[in-house]
C-alpha positions, 0 to 999 in steps of 0.5 A, a space after each residue: 554513474 558512481 553518483 547514481 549508484 551512491 544515491 541508490 545505496 542511500 537510506 534517505 533515497 529509500 525512505 523518500 521513495 517509500 514515503 512517496 509510494 505510501 502517500 500516493 496510495 493514500 491519496 489515490 484511495 481518497 481520490 477514488 472515494 471522495 472525487 470519483 464517488 466510489 464507495 469502499 467495501 469492508 475489505 477496502 476499509 481494512 486496507 485503508 486502515 493499514 495504509 493511511 498511517 504509513 505516510 505519517 510514519 515515514 514522514 515523521 521518520 524523514 523529518 527526524 532522519 530516522 531510518 530504522 522504521 522497518 519494525 514499525 511499518 512492516 507488520 502493517 504492510 504484510 497484513 495489508 498485502 494479505 488482505 489485498 491479495 484475499 480481496 483480489 482473489 475473491 473479486 476475480 473468482 466465483 467462490 466468494 460471497 456476495 458481500 462482506 457487509 450488508 451495509 456496504 458495497 459488495 467486496 466482489 464488485 469491480 468498480 473499476 477494471 482495466 484490461 479485465 484484471 486491474 482492479 482497485 484491490 490489485 492496485 492496493 496489493 501492488 502498493 503494499 508490495 512495493 512498500 514491502 520491497 522498499 522497506 526490505 531494501 531500506 533495512 538492508 541499507 541501514 544494516 550496512 551503515 
């Protein structure tokens, strides 16, 4: 049991976890557009711009065993969370405009909706939120060391 507690306290564990979540979110986003053929809206593009560099930042940090990545990634994660929350809010309400951009799919379009509320922007919000929490834990572990 002490080995598991020690591992959860490890900076390496949290950096690996944040890398895997950011990589999974990036690959899921690419899978939705490139495999399933779902075109991204304008707000989706902005969220992608903020998510796609994260696996590279965390991967480079892992390769170099550099655990102090908080200030490199956290601002992008917070902005991504805000965009995803806004996107989800306009998608789930009637107050939103029909489209963010006339050349792209409408931001209010629910291309995938499980259980009536689980949409792509909510998935993005959950991924950004999970990364934010893990970065906060990683920062706390790094300060302890």
